[in-house]
C-alpha positions in Angstrom: 101.1 134.6 75.1 101.7 137.3 77.6 103.0 136.3 81.2 103.0 139.4 83.4 107.2 139.4 85.2 107.0 142.9 86.0 105.2 143.4 89.3 106.2 145.9 91.8 109.2 145.1 94.0 108.1 143.6 97.7 107.2 146.4 100.1 107.1 146.4 103.3 103.6 147.8 105.1 102.2 148.3 108.3 100.0 145.1 109.6 97.3 147.1 110.0 97.2 148.8 106.8 96.3 144.7 104.9 93.6 142.5 106.1 92.1 139.3 105.9 89.2 138.5 103.2 86.4 137.6 105.0 85.3 135.2 102.0 88.7 133.1 102.6 87.4 130.1 102.5 90.9 128.3 103.7 91.1 128.2 107.4 94.0 128.2 109.9 93.7 126.2 112.5 96.2 127.3 115.8 98.5 124.9 115.3 99.6 125.5 111.7 99.9 129.3 113.0 102.5 128.3 115.5 104.4 126.0 112.9 104.2 129.4 110.2 105.1 131.6 113.5 108.3 129.1 114.5 109.4 129.1 110.4 109.5 133.2 110.6 111.0 133.4 113.8 114.0 130.8 112.4 114.1 132.0 108.9 112.3 135.1 108.6 109.2 137.1 106.8 111.0 135.2 103.1 107.2 134.9 101.5 105.4 138.1 101.5 101.8 138.5 101.4 100.0 139.4 98.1 97.7 141.9 98.0 95.4 143.5 95.7 94.9 147.3 95.3 92.5 147.7 98.4 95.2 145.9 100.9 92.7 142.9 101.0 95.0 139.7 101.4 95.2 137.5 98.5 97.3 134.8 99.0 99.4 134.5 103.2 96.6 134.9 105.6 98.3 131.9 107.5 101.6 134.3 107.4 99.4 137.2 108.3 97.8 135.8 111.5 101.4 134.4 112.2 102.8 137.9 112.3 99.9 139.1 114.2 101.2 136.3 116.8 104.4 137.2 116.6 103.5 140.8 117.5 104.9 142.2 114.7 104.3 145.8 112.9 105.1 145.8 109.6 105.0 142.5 107.0 106.7 142.7 103.1 104.1 142.4 100.8 103.7 142.5 96.8 100.6 144.2 95.7 99.2 142.8 92.3 96.5 144.6 90.1 94.6 141.8 88.8 91.9 142.3 85.4 89.1 141.3 87.0 87.4 140.5 90.4 86.7 137.0 89.1 90.9 136.8 88.6 91.3 138.0 91.7 89.3 134.7 93.4 90.7 132.4 91.3 94.1 132.8 91.5 93.3 133.0 95.6 91.6 128.9 95.0 94.8 128.2 92.9 97.5 129.3 95.3 96.1 127.2 97.9 95.0 124.0 95.7 97.5 123.4 93.3 100.1 122.7 96.0 97.7 120.3 97.3 98.0 118.5 94.3 101.9 117.7 94.3 103.6 114.4 95.5 106.6 113.1 97.1 109.4 111.1 96.1 110.0 109.2 99.1 113.0 108.6 98.7 114.1 112.3 97.9 112.4 113.0 100.8 114.1 110.9 103.3 117.4 111.7 101.8 116.5 115.6 102.5 115.4 114.5 106.6 118.9 112.2 106.5 120.9 115.4 105.7 118.8 117.5 108.3 119.9 114.8 110.8 123.7 114.6 109.6 123.8 118.2 109.9 122.2 118.0 113.8 119.3 120.7 112.7 117.7 121.6 115.6 114.3 121.9 115.1 113.2 119.1 112.8 109.4 119.7 113.2 109.6 123.4 111.6 109.5 121.3 108.3 105.8 121.1 108.8 106.4 117.2 109.5 105.5 115.9 112.9 107.5 113.2 114.4 105.5 109.9 113.4 105.4 111.6 109.7 108.9 111.9 109.7 109.4 108.0 111.2 107.2 106.8 108.7 109.3 108.8 106.0 112.9 107.8 107.1 112.3 103.9 108.0 110.7 100.9 106.2 108.4 99.2 108.9 107.7 96.5 106.6 112.1 95.5 107.4 113.0 97.8 109.8 112.5 95.8 113.3 111.6 91.7 111.6 112.1 89.6 114.8 112.8 86.8 112.1 115.9 87.8 110.5 118.9 85.5 110.8 120.5 86.0 113.8 124.1 86.5 114.8 125.9 83.4 115.2 126.8 83.1 119.1 129.9 81.4 120.8 129.4 78.2 122.0 130.1 77.5 126.0 131.4 79.1 128.4 134.0 81.4 126.7 135.9 83.6 129.2 135.0 87.3 129.0 136.8 89.9 126.5 134.6 92.5 127.8 136.3 94.0 131.4 134.0 96.6 133.9 134.4 99.8 132.4 134.7 99.4 128.9 132.8 101.1 126.4 132.2 100.3 123.1 131.5 102.4 120.5 129.1 101.2 117.2 128.5 104.1 115.0 126.6 106.5 116.8 126.0 104.3 119.5 127.5 103.2 123.2 127.5 99.8 125.2 128.8 100.3 128.3 130.4 96.9 130.9 129.5 98.8 133.9 127.3 98.7 137.0 123.6 99.9 136.3 123.8 101.2 140.7 126.7 103.4 140.1 126.3 107.1 139.0 129.9 106.7 137.6 128.3 104.4 135.2 126.3 106.8 133.5 128.6 109.4 133.8 130.9 107.2 131.5 128.1 106.6 129.3 126.5 109.8 128.6 128.5 112.4 129.6 126.7 115.4 129.6 123.7 114.1 127.0 120.6 113.1 128.8 118.2 110.0 127.6 115.2 111.4 125.6 113.5 107.5 126.7 114.1 104.7 129.1 113.1 101.1 127.7 115.0 98.9 130.5 114.0 95.5 131.3 115.4 94.5 134.4 115.8 91.2 136.5 112.7 89.9 138.0 114.5 88.4 140.8 113.7 84.8 139.9 116.1 82.3 139.2 116.7 81.7 135.7 117.1 78.2 136.5 113.4 78.4 137.0 112.7 79.9 133.5 114.8 78.1 131.6 113.5 74.7 133.1 115.0 72.0 131.9 114.9 72.4 128.2 118.1 72.7 125.9 118.7 76.1 126.5 120.2 76.8 129.8 121.5 80.2 131.3 123.9 81.5 134.3 122.3 83.1 136.6 122.0 86.7 136.6 124.6 88.4 139.4 122.1 90.0 140.6 118.0 89.9 141.5 118.1 86.2 140.1 116.0 85.3 143.0 118.0 86.0 146.1 116.8 89.0 147.5 114.5 89.9 149.7 111.3 91.9 148.8 112.4 94.8 150.6 115.9 95.0 149.0 114.5 93.6 145.4 112.5 97.3 145.9 116.3 99.0 147.2 117.6 97.3 144.3 115.3 99.0 141.6 115.0 102.2 142.9 118.7 103.0 143.5 118.1 102.4 140.0 115.4 104.3 139.3 117.3 107.3 140.9 119.7 107.3 138.5 118.0 107.0 135.6 115.9 110.4 136.6 119.0 111.7 136.9 120.5 110.9 133.5 117.4 111.5 131.0 115.6 114.4 130.1 112.6 115.7 132.0 109.0 114.6 131.1 110.7 111.6 129.4 108.7 107.9 129.8 111.1 105.2 131.0 108.8 101.8 130.1 110.4 99.7 132.8 109.3 95.1 132.1 108.4 93.3 135.2 106.3 90.0 135.6 103.4 89.8 137.7 104.9 88.8 141.3 107.1 91.9 142.1 104.4 94.7 141.3 104.4 95.8 144.9 108.0 95.9 144.7 108.1 97.9 141.1 105.3 100.5 142.1 107.2 101.1 145.8 110.3 101.3 144.6 108.9 104.2 141.9 107.3 106.2 144.7 108.7 109.5 145.2 111.1 109.1 142.1 108.8 108.8 139.1 106.1 112.2 139.3 103.6 109.9 137.2 102.7 105.9 136.0 101.2 106.6 132.8 99.6 103.5 132.0 100.7 100.1 133.4 101.1 97.8 129.7 100.2 94.2 129.2 102.2 92.2 126.9 100.5 89.6 125.4 102.2 86.3 123.8 100.9 84.1 121.7 101.4 81.4 124.0 102.2 80.9 127.5 105.5 80.0 129.6 106.1 78.9 133.0 103.8 78.1 135.7 101.7 75.6 137.5 98.7 77.6 138.6 97.7 78.8 135.3 100.6 78.9 132.4 102.2 83.1 132.4 101.4 84.5 128.9 101.5 87.6 129.6 104.2 90.4 131.4 103.8 94.0 132.4 105.4 97.1 131.5 104.8 100.3 133.5 105.1 103.5 132.0 106.7 105.7 134.3 106.8 109.5 133.7 110.2 111.1 134.7 110.0 114.9 135.5 107.0 117.4 134.8 107.8 118.6 131.6 105.2 117.7 128.3 106.3 113.9 127.4 106.6 113.2 123.8 103.2 111.4 122.8 103.8 110.1 118.8 100.7 108.4 118.3 97.9 110.1 120.2 94.2 108.9 119.6 95.9 107.2 116.4 94.8 110.5 114.1 98.2 109.7 112.9 97.7 106.3 112.1 99.1 104.7 114.8 96.0 102.8 117.1 98.1 102.2 120.0 96.3 100.5 123.0 97.8 99.5 126.8 97.9 95.8 125.8 100.5 95.3 123.3 100.2 91.6 121.2 103.6 90.1 120.3 105.3 86.0 120.1 106.9 85.6 123.0 110.5 83.2 122.8 108.7 80.3 123.3 106.2 80.6 120.2 107.1 77.9 117.7 108.6 80.4 114.7 111.6 80.7 113.1 114.7 82.4 115.0 113.3 81.8 118.3 116.2 79.0 119.0 118.1 81.8 118.4 116.0 84.3 120.8 116.3 82.2 124.1 120.0 81.2 123.3 120.9 84.6 123.6 118.9 85.7 126.8 116.6 84.2 129.3 113.9 86.6 129.2 114.4 88.3 125.6 111.9 91.0 124.3 110.4 90.9 121.1 112.8 93.4 118.8 109.2 94.9 117.1 107.7 95.8 120.6 110.9 97.7 121.8 111.0 99.0 118.6 107.1 100.3 118.8 107.8 101.5 122.3 110.8 103.5 121.0 108.5 105.2 118.3 105.8 106.0 120.5 107.7 108.1 123.0 110.9 109.3 121.7 111.6 111.4 118.2 114.7 110.7 115.1 118.4 110.5 116.8 117.2 110.8 120.4 118.6 109.0 123.0 117.7 105.3 124.2 119.1 104.7 127.2 118.8 100.8 128.5 120.8 99.6 132.2 120.6 96.4 131.7 121.4 95.8 127.9 120.4 92.0 128.3 120.9 90.8 124.6 121.1 94.2 123.2 117.0 94.3 121.9 116.9 98.0 122.8 120.4 99.4 120.9 119.3 97.3 117.9 116.0 98.8 118.0 117.5 102.4 118.1 119.3 101.8 115.1 116.5 100.3 113.4 113.9 103.8 114.4 116.9 105.9 113.4 117.5 106.5 117.3 120.6 106.6 119.2 121.2 103.6 121.9 
C-alpha cells in the first residue's frame, strides 16, 4: 500500500491568501469560535490549516475564523495536492466526521481532569468541556451525595466542647472555623485573600429550637443568637450584618443561597435590600411530609437566591439543554420523613438540610474546586456537599 507521507512543510501564509470553501457543510457557532480563539491564545497556533493548491481551506475553517477574530495576519498552513476533486471533498468530510465516531474512556478522562485540578490549571473550560460536563465526568452522581449513607457516630450527651473560639480546622482542602459570623475577623482568618465562589447559608430563623423539636425524643440546645429572642428589627440587623460580610468576602457575581421560613420573609428581604444587587429567584423547598404548625402544617421552606455584585454569575443549568432541568421548586425529603437515617439527621442538627439538595445547589452555581462559604455551618452539610461535588468548603 502506497501511503503519501512526504507532504511539504508547514508554511506561514497571509490570512487573506486563503479562503473558506463556500460549499463546506460544517458550521461553527460563535461559542465554538471563542473556544478555539482561547485555545490559540493559550497554546499557540499548533494545528495548521490544510489548504489545496488554490488556497481553499480543506480542514480548519474554525481555526481560520478564530484567527480572523483574533486579528492575526498570518496563519500556519499545510498545502496538500489531492489527486482528484472527489478525494479533496471526501477528505474534508472525513476530517470532521471520523473524530466524532470515537468515544471516551470515562475513568481516564476523569483522571485527566483531576490532574489539571491538582495542578491548579487556571482555565479548565479551555478543554472544550463546560463546568456541568466536567461535573458529570468526575462525579458519581448516584453515590456522591446519598443522604442515606451511614451516619458518623456523634458523642452522647452534653460533653464539654474541645474547640475554642478562633480555632481553625483544616480538613484536607476544606476549612472549618469556630468563630463569629458577625465579625469580619472571622472571615479574614478563614479565607485570607481568597474569595468565595458561592454561598449556601442556613441562618437561625429567630425561632425557639424547642418549638421546632417539640416533645420528641431528640432535643437540642437553643442557638446562641436569633433563637426566638430577637425583635423583627433586631433580626433584620443580624441578617444584614452577616450579608455584608458575605458580600465583602465573596467573588463579584457570586450567588448566595439563604434558607428561611415563611414567618421571616420581610426580615430577610429588608436585610438584603441595599446589600445584594439582585434577588435572582425565590426557591421553595417542598418536603414530602409536613412538620410543626397548627394552622396548616408546614411542608416547605424558602431559599432566597441573591446575587452579589454585577459581574456575570455562574449558571450551570441554563434552560436544561445540558440535562439539568432545574426549577424554583426543589423536592427533597425533610428530616421528619420516615426514612433510613432520619434520626441521625435530627440528632445532628434541629433544622438539618438534605445533603443532596445542597449539593445540587452547589453544582448549579459553582465550578470544580470553587470555594463554597457557609457562615453558620450547623451540622456541616455544606462542607460535606462541597467535598462530595469536588469543591472546597
